[in-house]
C-alpha angles and dihedrals in degrees: 000000000000091000092051091051091050093050091047090052091051092050090052089063091069119099110252091242092057092048091050095048092063090207091149138023119268096264092050091047089052091050092050091048089058089047090053090051094054099039102041120120088255088073090054093218095303096254115190109270095012129124088242091058091048091052091050093047091051089051093050091050090050091052093048091049092049089052091059100254122145119240112256102179131097122318094001094305137114098253138074105198120209123197111220138187105228115207124188132175108240096223094187090061097036133083136176124187133174117196088348093304112125114221118215113233116243091004103058101007132019118197124213134175089058091174091068102036114130116239089228136010136193112171144133111266117219136176112224104181113242090344094239117163093264093049102051105077116164108351100154110146093001134122102233122206115203133187102252122206147028087034122185118278089248089071094058109126092012112123103212096186092051091047092051093047090050089051091054099251118163093225150323133240117190116208104233096219122168101328126209114329095244096038115041118191108249132205140253102044113215094243145307101267138127137183125203128181109259089232090063093045091055092049096045120098113229112239130196117291113278127175112219133175151113126277121213108236088221087066095053092082089064090057103043139014088223094066096112091049092049095048095045094046093043093053088053093047090241126148114285130214128242109245129185109219103189131247123339119208127182142174109190126185119190120189119210131196138159116246138162136226130176142220114224113224130184133168131215102201118228126241099221112073090199089063097045091112094054102078119180112215121209113188146178134163123249100193124096134171099278117199119353147132108349118245112199088343096308114117100172115095096204098184094209097164093020090081123312092087092060095045082053090052090053089050090049093049089052090052092048091054090048091198094310107135133220123222093272123043116257120215113207105209120186109181137204127210098031093133090051097053111307087284098154095053092040090052092049090053092049094043105027119190088192116044110266090219089063095057110104102178143347124221108192129196120201127159094324091174113207095202099136137015115306105241102131129030125197108217120200106207094024096136102030099079144005087266083081089059090055090048090054093048095048093044094047091052087058097044094254119138118214133206140181118254108295090194106051090159088074090062092216095160089067097040101073138059096272090071103070089052093046090050087052090054104270115129110235149172141193133186146224129184103249123218121238108168142022094273095052091045091052092052091046092052092046090054093052096043099045110018115025108106089349134108089257090073086094142107092296091071107121104242124199096224095198091051090049091051092047093052094043090053090046091053093048092048092047093051091049091047092051093047093048099036115136091225129044117253111257140184117260115236107286092003100110113096116243102193138001130210114248 
C-alpha cells in the first residue's frame, strides 16, 4: 500500500497535459515528473554551493526518506557536507588583450587554474605549434599559444602546461580546435569558476603565477593573419609555424569565498546478514552549472539529462522498492561537485560514511541521454570486472547489445563518479547510449553541439520515451541482479585500476 501511495504521489507531479498525452507509460511519466522537479528554473541549475543546489538536495533527501531508506550521511543524517573554496573570475574587473585586441571571457577565451592566475601580466605572446618539446624553444616570461586537440600522437603523455611552467613561461592558451571528434568544444562556456575542497587548498603548495586557458579558434583570426593556415594544418596534424603575436596584457581579479555543498546518502538495508558487507552503490550527480553566460537569452543551465534525470531515476527506484530490501544492501549516493572535478565522490572515498571495504560495486548514472531507440549501449567498465558479465546478461535479456568504449581517447571511464570508487578498489560501470545509424548519430551530434553543458539541456529536449523506459528498466534490473547475485562481484585479472590522472 505504501508503495502505491508513493507512486500515486509521483504521478500527481505531472502536468495534466503530459498525463493526458500518454506519450510514455506510467513509470516513465513518473520518472520525468521527478526530472522536471529537479531541473526546473526554480532550481537555478543546481550549481555546487548555490541555494538552488541546496533546495534540490533537500528535496532528494525528502524523497529518499519517504521511500523508506535509512540516512547514510554524517551524524546519522542524509547529508555529507563538504567545505569548498569557491573561486570566480571577476569579469567586470578583469581584462586580457593580445596585440591590443581585447578577448571576451567565456566567448573568445576561457580561463582555468584560477588558483594560480597572476593579478597582472605583461608579456610577449607567441604561437609555438603544438608546443611539443622540440617546438618550444625559449619561452621564458612569454604567454605561449598552442594548437590544442587533437594533438599528434607524439605528444601523448607529454604535459604541455608542466613543461611550459618548468621553462618559465608566463602562461599557456590552448586553441580549442576542433576538439575530439565526438565531443566538440562549444562556446560560450558557462563561466570561469572553480571550487576545491578547503582540505585540498590547505594541503596544496602555492606555485608561481601562471595564466592558463582555452582560446576560441574563431578569435585566432583577430590575432594573426596566418589563422587559416594554422587551423587547417593543425586539423591535419601537419607541421605548424612559429608566429609572434605581439604583446599580451592582462589584469585579472579572482574573488574567493568559502561555501558548502553536500552529498545526499541513503541506504536500503539488505535482507541477508551474510552479505551485509557487500554493499552495492548506485550513484548520480545532482550538481549542474547554475547560472552562466546566456545562450539565446537563457542564462539557466538546467542540466535536465546531465544529470537531474538520473538522480530522478535513483529516487524512483527507491520509491519502487518502498523500503523492501534486496539480499545485499544498496547505497543511494547523490553527489555534489561532479562538474567541478568529481569532488563529491572523491570526498566520499576520502571520508566514507560507509566503510569502503564493504562496497562491492558501483553502478553510476551520468547523462545517459535517451534520444533514440536503445539498441546498443556503451558500457564503461565492461571488461574490468564481473559486473560487466551481469551487464551483458541483463542487457541481452532485454534485446540490448553492449560494447566497450569505442572512443577511449575521450577517457570517459575516468570522467564520472564511478571512477574515484573504482580507483579505491570498487568494481564499477557507467553507460552511454551508443549510436548505430545516421539518425542516431545526428541526434547525438545535435545533443553535443546544442545542449551539452548549455541552457538547452532542459525540459525541451526531445526524449524517446520508449528508449527512456527501456534504459530505466535495464538499470533497475541490473541493480537488483547485482544485489541478489549468488556470487560477489570481482575484478577480472588486470582489471583493477592502479592509478588515476588528477
